[in-house]
PLY file of the C-alpha trace (Angstrom):
ply
format ascii 1.0
element vertex 621
property float x
property float y
property float z
element edge 620
property int vertex1
property int vertex2
end_header
48.59 25.50 38.42
45.35 27.35 39.36
44.99 31.05 38.63
45.45 32.08 42.29
48.77 30.20 42.42
50.15 32.10 39.43
49.04 35.42 41.03
51.01 34.64 44.19
54.08 33.68 42.18
54.19 36.88 40.14
53.45 39.00 43.30
56.46 37.59 45.14
58.97 38.33 42.36
59.67 42.03 43.46
60.16 40.93 47.08
62.70 38.38 45.97
64.54 41.13 44.08
64.74 43.41 47.18
66.07 40.55 49.31
68.69 39.87 46.67
69.86 43.48 46.70
70.26 43.51 50.48
72.19 40.27 50.34
74.60 41.84 47.85
75.26 44.81 50.22
73.14 47.25 48.28
70.81 49.62 50.06
67.14 49.59 49.18
65.88 52.71 47.57
62.43 54.17 48.17
61.35 52.77 44.79
62.42 49.30 45.72
60.74 49.59 49.08
57.56 50.76 47.36
57.74 47.82 44.96
58.25 45.50 47.85
55.19 46.81 49.65
53.18 46.55 46.44
54.36 43.00 45.98
53.35 42.13 49.50
49.91 43.52 48.82
49.63 41.42 45.71
50.58 38.38 47.70
47.78 39.05 50.15
45.35 39.74 47.30
46.37 36.51 45.54
45.88 34.51 48.70
42.44 36.09 49.21
41.48 35.44 45.59
42.58 31.83 45.81
40.60 31.35 49.00
37.53 32.99 47.41
37.67 30.71 44.34
37.99 27.65 46.51
35.02 28.71 48.58
32.96 29.41 45.43
33.77 26.02 43.99
32.88 24.33 47.22
29.55 26.21 47.26
28.79 25.21 43.64
29.53 21.58 44.37
27.28 21.70 47.39
24.49 23.32 45.36
24.85 20.76 42.55
24.73 17.98 45.10
21.54 19.39 46.57
20.07 19.86 43.04
20.92 16.33 42.01
19.43 15.00 45.22
16.26 16.98 44.60
16.05 15.70 41.00
16.60 12.17 42.25
13.82 12.50 44.83
11.22 14.32 42.70
8.64 12.58 40.55
8.38 15.63 38.30
9.70 15.64 34.72
12.38 18.36 34.80
15.34 18.88 32.50
17.91 21.40 31.33
18.70 21.12 27.62
21.48 22.50 25.46
20.94 24.26 22.12
20.78 20.85 20.37
18.01 19.74 22.75
20.29 17.20 24.43
19.97 16.61 28.17
22.46 18.46 30.39
20.76 17.46 33.60
17.40 15.84 34.25
15.31 14.23 36.94
15.77 10.49 37.32
12.20 9.81 36.18
12.74 11.70 32.96
16.09 10.07 32.28
14.51 6.64 32.62
11.72 7.57 30.21
13.88 9.15 27.53
16.89 6.82 27.48
19.08 9.49 25.82
16.43 10.46 23.27
16.28 13.99 21.88
13.16 15.17 23.71
12.24 18.08 21.47
12.51 16.07 18.27
10.02 13.46 19.50
7.30 15.98 20.45
3.99 15.77 18.54
0.73 17.65 18.82
-0.83 14.61 17.08
1.27 11.41 16.99
-0.76 10.07 14.06
0.30 13.03 11.92
4.00 12.29 12.46
4.81 15.99 12.17
7.01 17.19 15.02
5.76 20.12 17.11
9.22 21.45 17.96
9.42 23.87 15.01
6.18 25.59 16.05
7.33 25.72 19.68
10.66 27.27 18.66
8.88 30.09 16.84
6.89 30.84 19.99
10.06 30.81 22.11
11.72 33.35 19.82
8.81 35.75 20.30
7.87 35.18 23.95
10.90 33.26 25.41
8.53 30.68 26.90
5.86 28.20 25.72
3.20 26.25 27.54
0.84 23.60 26.20
0.12 19.88 25.79
2.14 17.54 23.58
2.77 13.85 23.08
6.24 12.34 23.52
6.87 9.37 21.22
9.40 7.66 23.48
11.10 4.35 22.83
8.93 2.30 25.13
5.72 4.33 25.35
3.60 7.18 24.08
3.32 9.80 26.83
1.06 12.85 26.97
2.49 15.77 28.97
1.54 19.26 30.04
4.71 21.08 29.11
6.42 24.39 29.94
9.62 25.38 28.12
11.62 28.49 28.98
14.53 29.79 26.93
17.60 30.66 29.02
20.52 33.04 28.48
22.27 32.22 31.77
25.91 33.37 31.46
26.90 31.35 34.50
25.97 28.18 32.61
26.39 29.05 28.90
25.59 25.53 27.69
22.10 25.67 29.23
19.59 26.79 26.55
16.17 25.47 27.62
14.52 24.71 30.95
11.85 22.04 30.50
9.19 21.22 33.10
6.52 18.63 32.28
3.70 16.78 33.97
2.53 13.35 32.79
-1.15 13.60 31.82
-1.40 10.36 29.83
-4.01 8.79 32.07
-6.15 11.93 31.97
-5.95 12.10 28.17
-6.88 8.46 27.85
-9.76 8.94 30.23
-10.97 11.91 28.16
-10.71 9.80 25.00
-12.62 6.99 26.64
-15.31 9.43 27.73
-15.52 10.74 24.16
-15.76 7.17 22.86
-18.57 6.47 25.30
-20.46 9.43 23.88
-19.95 8.52 20.21
-19.44 4.75 20.20
-21.38 1.77 21.42
-19.42 0.33 24.40
-20.31 -3.28 23.58
-19.42 -3.36 19.85
-17.13 -0.29 19.58
-19.17 0.71 16.53
-20.43 4.29 16.07
-23.64 4.79 18.04
-26.81 6.46 16.82
-25.57 9.96 17.69
-22.42 9.45 15.65
-24.37 7.84 12.80
-26.68 10.82 12.56
-23.71 13.22 12.48
-22.00 11.15 9.78
-25.20 10.97 7.74
-25.54 14.76 7.97
-21.93 15.06 6.81
-22.63 12.74 3.85
-25.63 14.90 2.90
-23.46 18.01 3.01
-20.96 16.29 0.67
-23.54 15.59 -2.03
-22.78 17.39 -5.31
-24.12 17.51 -8.85
-21.72 14.69 -9.71
-22.67 12.58 -6.67
-26.14 13.79 -5.64
-27.24 10.84 -3.49
-26.33 9.24 -0.18
-28.14 6.34 1.49
-28.88 4.57 4.78
-29.50 0.83 5.26
-31.21 -0.06 8.55
-30.77 -3.74 9.53
-33.07 -5.25 12.16
-32.50 -8.82 13.42
-35.40 -11.00 14.55
-33.37 -12.83 17.24
-30.72 -10.63 18.71
-31.95 -9.82 22.22
-33.04 -12.52 24.63
-31.80 -16.12 24.57
-33.10 -19.59 23.90
-32.73 -20.98 27.40
-30.94 -18.86 29.94
-32.49 -15.49 29.29
-29.38 -13.79 30.68
-28.03 -10.40 29.70
-24.66 -12.06 29.02
-26.22 -14.15 26.25
-27.78 -11.08 24.63
-24.51 -9.15 24.79
-22.66 -12.03 23.14
-25.18 -12.16 20.29
-24.96 -8.44 19.69
-21.17 -8.57 19.60
-21.22 -11.51 17.17
-23.72 -9.79 14.90
-21.62 -6.62 14.86
-18.47 -8.58 14.03
-20.26 -10.49 11.27
-21.59 -7.30 9.69
-18.21 -5.59 9.80
-16.48 -8.56 8.19
-19.08 -9.19 5.51
-19.01 -5.77 3.84
-16.31 -3.50 2.49
-14.51 -1.11 4.90
-15.55 1.82 2.70
-19.04 1.62 4.22
-19.73 2.98 7.72
-21.32 0.40 10.04
-22.88 1.47 13.34
-25.22 0.27 16.07
-28.54 2.00 15.56
-30.51 0.59 18.52
-30.60 -2.44 20.83
-31.44 -4.93 18.06
-30.55 -3.09 14.87
-27.54 -1.80 12.98
-27.06 0.75 10.23
-24.86 1.03 7.14
-24.10 4.46 5.67
-23.33 4.65 1.96
-21.26 7.70 1.01
-22.23 9.80 -2.05
-19.38 8.54 -4.25
-20.59 4.95 -3.67
-24.16 5.71 -4.79
-23.45 5.40 -8.49
-26.23 5.62 -11.03
-28.62 3.87 -11.19
-28.53 4.18 -7.42
-30.88 1.28 -6.73
-28.35 -1.13 -8.22
-25.45 -0.76 -5.70
-27.92 -0.52 -2.81
-29.70 -3.65 -4.02
-26.41 -5.53 -4.21
-25.29 -4.36 -0.77
-28.60 -5.44 0.81
-28.42 -8.87 -0.81
-24.79 -9.25 0.29
-25.80 -8.64 3.92
-28.78 -11.00 3.74
-26.67 -13.79 2.24
-24.22 -13.51 5.15
-26.81 -13.59 7.93
-26.82 -17.38 8.27
-23.05 -17.35 8.77
-23.15 -15.01 11.78
-23.86 -17.91 14.22
-25.52 -15.66 16.76
-27.68 -18.57 18.01
-27.29 -22.33 17.92
-29.69 -22.64 14.98
-28.60 -20.04 12.38
-31.49 -20.99 10.09
-33.82 -19.36 12.60
-32.07 -16.00 12.26
-33.23 -13.52 9.67
-32.93 -9.82 9.18
-35.07 -7.09 7.68
-33.45 -4.20 5.88
-34.95 -0.78 5.23
-33.28 1.48 2.68
-33.73 5.24 2.38
-31.95 7.83 0.24
-31.23 11.51 0.19
-32.85 13.63 -1.20
-35.77 11.45 -2.39
-36.73 10.12 1.06
-35.85 13.13 3.20
-34.04 16.46 3.18
-32.01 15.96 6.39
-30.46 13.18 8.45
-33.41 12.81 10.80
-35.91 12.45 7.94
-33.71 9.88 6.18
-33.51 7.82 9.37
-37.28 7.92 9.89
-37.82 6.81 6.28
-35.48 3.85 6.83
-37.38 2.91 10.01
-40.67 2.80 8.08
-39.03 0.76 5.32
-37.61 -1.82 7.74
-41.04 -2.32 9.30
-42.48 -3.01 5.85
-39.70 -5.52 5.20
-40.26 -7.21 8.60
-43.91 -7.98 7.78
-42.79 -10.76 5.40
-41.35 -12.76 8.31
-38.22 -13.75 6.36
-35.01 -12.06 5.31
-36.11 -9.23 3.01
-35.19 -5.68 2.19
-37.45 -2.82 1.31
-36.84 0.62 -0.22
-38.62 3.56 1.30
-39.50 4.52 -2.30
-41.83 1.82 -3.71
-40.69 2.54 -7.27
-37.13 1.57 -6.40
-38.41 -1.60 -4.77
-39.75 -2.74 -8.13
-36.56 -1.72 -9.91
-34.42 -3.60 -7.39
-36.25 -6.86 -8.07
-35.84 -6.36 -11.82
-32.12 -5.66 -11.47
-31.59 -8.83 -9.44
-33.25 -10.93 -12.11
-31.32 -9.14 -14.85
-28.00 -9.71 -13.06
-28.69 -13.45 -12.92
-29.54 -13.48 -16.63
-26.42 -11.49 -17.50
-24.13 -13.89 -15.65
-25.76 -16.85 -17.38
-25.54 -15.26 -20.84
-21.80 -14.68 -20.48
-21.35 -18.46 -20.54
-23.77 -19.00 -23.43
-22.33 -16.60 -26.06
-25.49 -14.49 -26.13
-23.51 -11.30 -26.91
-22.84 -10.11 -30.46
-20.88 -7.08 -31.66
-22.65 -4.72 -34.06
-20.86 -2.02 -36.08
-22.01 1.54 -36.67
-20.23 3.31 -39.56
-18.45 6.63 -39.19
-18.60 8.81 -42.30
-16.54 11.67 -43.68
-18.64 14.22 -45.53
-15.62 15.70 -47.30
-14.43 12.38 -48.75
-17.87 10.80 -49.25
-16.69 7.57 -47.65
-17.12 5.38 -44.63
-13.90 6.00 -42.64
-14.37 3.74 -39.65
-16.76 1.87 -37.36
-17.70 1.84 -33.71
-18.08 -1.61 -32.17
-21.28 -1.71 -30.10
-22.39 -4.68 -28.03
-25.85 -6.21 -28.30
-27.25 -8.73 -25.84
-29.48 -11.34 -27.46
-31.36 -12.11 -24.25
-33.33 -15.36 -24.59
-36.20 -13.89 -22.55
-36.15 -10.19 -23.45
-34.88 -10.11 -27.03
-32.09 -7.87 -28.33
-31.04 -5.39 -25.63
-29.12 -2.13 -26.12
-25.99 -1.42 -24.00
-27.73 1.26 -21.89
-30.02 -1.50 -20.56
-27.29 -3.58 -18.97
-23.90 -1.77 -18.92
-24.52 -0.10 -15.54
-25.36 -3.51 -14.10
-22.22 -4.97 -15.69
-20.07 -2.21 -14.15
-21.50 -2.70 -10.67
-21.04 -6.48 -10.80
-17.57 -6.36 -12.38
-18.75 -8.24 -15.48
-17.90 -5.20 -17.63
-14.28 -6.44 -17.88
-15.41 -9.72 -19.45
-17.72 -7.84 -21.83
-14.96 -5.42 -22.89
-12.66 -8.31 -23.71
-15.41 -10.13 -25.56
-15.93 -7.06 -27.78
-12.19 -6.78 -28.51
-11.86 -10.45 -29.35
-14.88 -10.45 -31.69
-13.64 -7.25 -33.34
-10.25 -8.85 -33.99
-11.96 -11.78 -35.68
-14.12 -9.47 -37.79
-11.22 -7.20 -38.85
-9.24 -10.24 -39.96
-12.19 -11.30 -42.13
-12.65 -7.78 -43.57
-8.99 -7.62 -44.45
-9.32 -10.86 -46.37
-12.36 -9.55 -48.30
-11.06 -5.97 -48.71
-14.02 -4.50 -46.79
-12.20 -2.82 -43.89
-12.61 0.97 -43.86
-10.44 2.82 -41.38
-10.25 1.83 -37.75
-12.71 0.09 -35.43
-13.46 2.12 -32.28
-13.95 0.29 -28.98
-15.30 1.75 -25.74
-12.94 1.05 -22.82
-14.42 1.01 -19.32
-12.61 2.34 -16.26
-12.45 -1.06 -14.60
-10.97 -2.72 -17.66
-8.37 0.02 -18.14
-7.28 -0.34 -14.51
-6.59 -4.08 -14.79
-2.91 -4.93 -14.31
-2.93 -7.09 -17.44
-4.95 -4.65 -19.61
-2.19 -3.90 -22.14
-0.87 -7.45 -21.96
-4.31 -8.83 -22.86
-4.79 -6.49 -25.83
-1.32 -7.24 -27.16
-1.79 -10.98 -26.70
-5.12 -10.93 -28.52
-3.55 -9.02 -31.43
-0.76 -11.58 -31.67
-3.24 -14.47 -31.60
-5.07 -12.96 -34.61
-1.88 -11.71 -36.31
-3.16 -8.11 -36.34
-1.64 -4.68 -35.70
-2.95 -2.16 -33.17
-3.26 0.41 -35.99
-6.64 -1.07 -36.87
-8.17 0.07 -33.56
-9.27 3.25 -31.82
-9.72 3.09 -28.05
-12.43 5.46 -26.78
-11.51 6.16 -23.16
-14.04 7.02 -20.45
-13.25 10.39 -18.90
-13.06 8.84 -15.42
-9.90 7.07 -16.56
-8.12 10.42 -16.57
-8.73 10.87 -12.84
-6.01 8.30 -12.06
-2.57 9.33 -10.74
-0.89 11.13 -13.63
2.37 9.13 -13.68
0.67 5.74 -14.04
-1.87 7.12 -16.51
0.73 8.73 -18.74
2.92 5.64 -18.84
-0.01 3.38 -19.72
-1.28 5.70 -22.45
2.23 6.00 -23.85
2.51 2.21 -23.99
-0.78 1.98 -25.91
0.35 4.74 -28.23
3.66 2.96 -28.89
1.76 -0.21 -29.84
-0.15 1.77 -32.46
-3.58 2.27 -30.91
-5.37 5.56 -31.64
-6.50 7.11 -28.33
-9.66 9.21 -28.12
-11.26 11.00 -25.15
-14.92 9.99 -25.08
-17.80 12.36 -24.18
-15.66 15.48 -24.58
-17.47 18.51 -23.14
-19.66 16.56 -20.73
-17.26 16.28 -17.78
-14.25 17.92 -16.18
-11.60 17.43 -18.87
-9.15 20.32 -18.88
-6.93 21.86 -21.50
-3.95 20.58 -19.51
-5.22 17.00 -19.82
-5.60 17.31 -23.58
-2.22 18.97 -24.02
-0.08 16.73 -21.81
-1.42 13.26 -22.62
-0.74 11.33 -25.86
-4.27 11.62 -27.29
-5.16 11.55 -30.98
-8.74 12.78 -30.88
-11.91 13.60 -28.99
-15.51 12.53 -29.32
-18.10 15.26 -28.72
-20.57 14.44 -25.95
-24.02 13.47 -27.19
-25.65 15.74 -24.61
-24.28 18.75 -26.53
-25.42 17.48 -29.90
-28.93 16.61 -28.69
-29.63 20.22 -27.65
-27.61 21.97 -30.32
-30.55 22.88 -32.56
-32.71 24.42 -29.85
-30.10 26.12 -27.66
-27.67 28.71 -28.96
-25.43 28.26 -25.93
-24.98 24.57 -26.76
-24.07 25.46 -30.35
-21.48 27.97 -29.16
-19.97 25.49 -26.71
-19.79 22.78 -29.36
-18.17 25.13 -31.88
-15.63 26.26 -29.27
-14.73 22.68 -28.39
-14.21 21.80 -32.04
-11.95 24.84 -32.53
-10.01 23.97 -29.37
-9.45 20.41 -30.60
-8.27 21.83 -33.94
-5.71 24.05 -32.21
-4.39 20.96 -30.39
-4.35 18.99 -33.65
-6.88 16.45 -32.35
-9.32 14.68 -34.64
-12.96 15.36 -33.76
-15.76 12.82 -34.04
-19.44 13.51 -33.38
-21.88 10.67 -32.70
-25.63 10.52 -32.13
-26.49 12.44 -35.34
-30.22 11.96 -35.87
-31.17 14.64 -38.42
-29.82 16.72 -41.29
-29.67 19.96 -39.28
-27.29 18.44 -36.73
-25.08 17.09 -39.52
-25.07 20.44 -41.31
-24.21 22.46 -38.18
-21.37 20.13 -37.21
-19.99 20.17 -40.76
-20.03 24.00 -40.77
-18.27 24.03 -37.38
-15.46 21.94 -38.83
-16.36 18.43 -37.61
-16.01 16.17 -40.64
-16.25 12.72 -39.03
-19.88 11.98 -38.15
-21.76 8.97 -36.80
-25.43 8.39 -36.08
-28.73 6.88 -37.10
-29.09 9.55 -39.80
-26.53 7.59 -41.80
-26.99 4.10 -40.42
-27.85 2.36 -37.19
-25.45 -0.21 -35.76
-25.53 -3.33 -37.91
-24.40 -6.95 -37.69
-21.18 -7.53 -39.61
-23.10 -9.53 -42.22
-24.97 -6.36 -43.33
-21.90 -4.13 -43.70
-21.21 -5.11 -47.37
-24.69 -3.95 -48.39
-24.13 -0.69 -46.51
-20.84 -0.01 -48.31
-22.53 -0.57 -51.63
-24.75 2.45 -51.06
-22.42 4.69 -49.04
-22.61 7.51 -51.60
-26.35 7.70 -51.10
-25.86 7.94 -47.34
-23.53 10.90 -47.73
-25.79 12.67 -50.20
-28.72 12.21 -47.85
-26.82 13.85 -45.03
-25.46 16.61 -47.21
-28.89 17.37 -48.59
0 1
1 2
2 3
3 4
4 5
5 6
6 7
7 8
8 9
9 10
10 11
11 12
12 13
13 14
14 15
15 16
16 17
17 18
18 19
19 20
20 21
21 22
22 23
23 24
24 25
25 26
26 27
27 28
28 29
29 30
30 31
31 32
32 33
33 34
34 35
35 36
36 37
37 38
38 39
39 40
40 41
41 42
42 43
43 44
44 45
45 46
46 47
47 48
48 49
49 50
50 51
51 52
52 53
53 54
54 55
55 56
56 57
57 58
58 59
59 60
60 61
61 62
62 63
63 64
64 65
65 66
66 67
67 68
68 69
69 70
70 71
71 72
72 73
73 74
74 75
75 76
76 77
77 78
78 79
79 80
80 81
81 82
82 83
83 84
84 85
85 86
86 87
87 88
88 89
89 90
90 91
91 92
92 93
93 94
94 95
95 96
96 97
97 98
98 99
99 100
100 101
101 102
102 103
103 104
104 105
105 106
106 107
107 108
108 109
109 110
110 111
111 112
112 113
113 114
114 115
115 116
116 117
117 118
118 119
119 120
120 121
121 122
122 123
123 124
124 125
125 126
126 127
127 128
128 129
129 130
130 131
131 132
132 133
133 134
134 135
135 136
136 137
137 138
138 139
139 140
140 141
141 142
142 143
143 144
144 145
145 146
146 147
147 148
148 149
149 150
150 151
151 152
152 153
153 154
154 155
155 156
156 157
157 158
158 159
159 160
160 161
161 162
162 163
163 164
164 165
165 166
166 167
167 168
168 169
169 170
170 171
171 172
172 173
173 174
174 175
175 176
176 177
177 178
178 179
179 180
180 181
181 182
182 183
183 184
184 185
185 186
186 187
187 188
188 189
189 190
190 191
191 192
192 193
193 194
194 195
195 196
196 197
197 198
198 199
199 200
200 201
201 202
202 203
203 204
204 205
205 206
206 207
207 208
208 209
209 210
210 211
211 212
212 213
213 214
214 215
215 216
216 217
217 218
218 219
219 220
220 221
221 222
222 223
223 224
224 225
225 226
226 227
227 228
228 229
229 230
230 231
231 232
232 233
233 234
234 235
235 236
236 237
237 238
238 239
239 240
240 241
241 242
242 243
243 244
244 245
245 246
246 247
247 248
248 249
249 250
250 251
251 252
252 253
253 254
254 255
255 256
256 257
257 258
258 259
259 260
260 261
261 262
262 263
263 264
264 265
265 266
266 267
267 268
268 269
269 270
270 271
271 272
272 273
273 274
274 275
275 276
276 277
277 278
278 279
279 280
280 281
281 282
282 283
283 284
284 285
285 286
286 287
287 288
288 289
289 290
290 291
291 292
292 293
293 294
294 295
295 296
296 297
297 298
298 299
299 300
300 301
301 302
302 303
303 304
304 305
305 306
306 307
307 308
308 309
309 310
310 311
311 312
312 313
313 314
314 315
315 316
316 317
317 318
318 319
319 320
320 321
321 322
322 323
323 324
324 325
325 326
326 327
327 328
328 329
329 330
330 331
331 332
332 333
333 334
334 335
335 336
336 337
337 338
338 339
339 340
340 341
341 342
342 343
343 344
344 345
345 346
346 347
347 348
348 349
349 350
350 351
351 352
352 353
353 354
354 355
355 356
356 357
357 358
358 359
359 360
360 361
361 362
362 363
363 364
364 365
365 366
366 367
367 368
368 369
369 370
370 371
371 372
372 373
373 374
374 375
375 376
376 377
377 378
378 379
379 380
380 381
381 382
382 383
383 384
384 385
385 386
386 387
387 388
388 389
389 390
390 391
391 392
392 393
393 394
394 395
395 396
396 397
397 398
398 399
399 400
400 401
401 402
402 403
403 404
404 405
405 406
406 407
407 408
408 409
409 410
410 411
411 412
412 413
413 414
414 415
415 416
416 417
417 418
418 419
419 420
420 421
421 422
422 423
423 424
424 425
425 426
426 427
427 428
428 429
429 430
430 431
431 432
432 433
433 434
434 435
435 436
436 437
437 438
438 439
439 440
440 441
441 442
442 443
443 444
444 445
445 446
446 447
447 448
448 449
449 450
450 451
451 452
452 453
453 454
454 455
455 456
456 457
457 458
458 459
459 460
460 461
461 462
462 463
463 464
464 465
465 466
466 467
467 468
468 469
469 470
470 471
471 472
472 473
473 474
474 475
475 476
476 477
477 478
478 479
479 480
480 481
481 482
482 483
483 484
484 485
485 486
486 487
487 488
488 489
489 490
490 491
491 492
492 493
493 494
494 495
495 496
496 497
497 498
498 499
499 500
500 501
501 502
502 503
503 504
504 505
505 506
506 507
507 508
508 509
509 510
510 511
511 512
512 513
513 514
514 515
515 516
516 517
517 518
518 519
519 520
520 521
521 522
522 523
523 524
524 525
525 526
526 527
527 528
528 529
529 530
530 531
531 532
532 533
533 534
534 535
535 536
536 537
537 538
538 539
539 540
540 541
541 542
542 543
543 544
544 545
545 546
546 547
547 548
548 549
549 550
550 551
551 552
552 553
553 554
554 555
555 556
556 557
557 558
558 559
559 560
560 561
561 562
562 563
563 564
564 565
565 566
566 567
567 568
568 569
569 570
570 571
571 572
572 573
573 574
574 575
575 576
576 577
577 578
578 579
579 580
580 581
581 582
582 583
583 584
584 585
585 586
586 587
587 588
588 589
589 590
590 591
591 592
592 593
593 594
594 595
595 596
596 597
597 598
598 599
599 600
600 601
601 602
602 603
603 604
604 605
605 606
606 607
607 608
608 609
609 610
610 611
611 612
612 613
613 614
614 615
615 616
616 617
617 618
618 619
619 620
């Protein structure tokens, strides 16, 4: 029964009592008459209240009907949400878009970031009770940009209503703005960055240059047959060629390089600072050759053999101090390359041009020598002054080049790293060292461990540990005969993978040493947390130790630090008695360098061991 019905019922009870008294022959007293009048008043009041409620409900239903009709007719995105951001009532357009989605939880300032904007909007609502701005709705069937207004409500008449949301679809406008921006920064035909964008990116690359990566570069590529056609001479033919050339360039080089359209018949490649590794002419030389080799596969005309490109290469800071100067240097270089009439590249710096040609020839020779066993491992002894004995060796590779003679590692290792051949060389050194250790064990000539330099690329191979372990098993050797000298760049890997790999090597029995300690960014945390057994002092510190007091102090501090961490210290590159004496006083007992002996073929090691006491006395004197 409704509330008004109960009011009428309770109001009529006194009247019924009075009527009962009269029926029983009793006279009504003033009190009973008063109660009867009061009851009659309550009856009237109850009837009025009931009528009022019915009228109010009828009015609310009429208003809701009008509201729903308005929401059905409007094209606006309007909704009332509860405290959980669920729809209480919404326009038909919005209901169709959302399909019962939680609107607030699919709001993004940037959809690519995947970080909802609702938390930030809530904070604004708590302070100002309203928020207005632009967001993206990641709806089930579409991505919609809206201009949004949200108002927080405390309407007691509708307690469930918490937020009033009014939005306007601005997706088309946003897409038009993006297209306009693309037209300003990208070439409409190829969708590659245009010259304006290339210059901005080049300026950004220059700003990112550091002491560690001091160089960035630009390759300007000009085609001889890109505009114009063989027969028709139509603009359509030219546009097709340009699009094909752009696609061919993009597919032929790594995504880490930025490719853009520089002008009507030329493109540009930007090389970021971290890709310009030393010697810088080597990676640039390889990139230019890679592009030239792919030109004939672009198929931009019916006779690909008639297509050639000229490439001009300029670098920062040698060829210019800003983006504009670098671009002008590349333009001059590409004109010099175009004078040959065939596919050629030219450095803006003539000295690099000569070096590039030499590196290309050397790379061919290196690849050929890998299949001809032209590489031999030499061994440089490591001596302990305190024990007067040879306590180990470092395995050092020598290239017996048929044309150039015996070549030191510094002449070809950078080339090997850039070409990926360093992995094969590392494994060659390990295999030859295993064979030599087995022979020394049989003749009782092995002294301590043999140290091997491990490159970053080799360490990162999936089968790195598997290969080392397999090679040891093939030669029936233990890992305890080897020290692995690790390049500092290895320690810039993700810590979890690095720690697990080092732990696996440690468990096998390898001694692990950080190479070039003091010449990079190694931290105390790195030394303390990783399973290392020793460090090798950087040669750059030892070379200047006699002349510069600061270098002596740094070296002494590093040796003390390693001692605190219970790490063995080795110093290499010792060329004179003063260096040996200073290092011995500082507490470095394990020394290596030409002062004692240069790196020797294994066949000369027995003669060296026969006079090791003389070597120690010479150094001590």
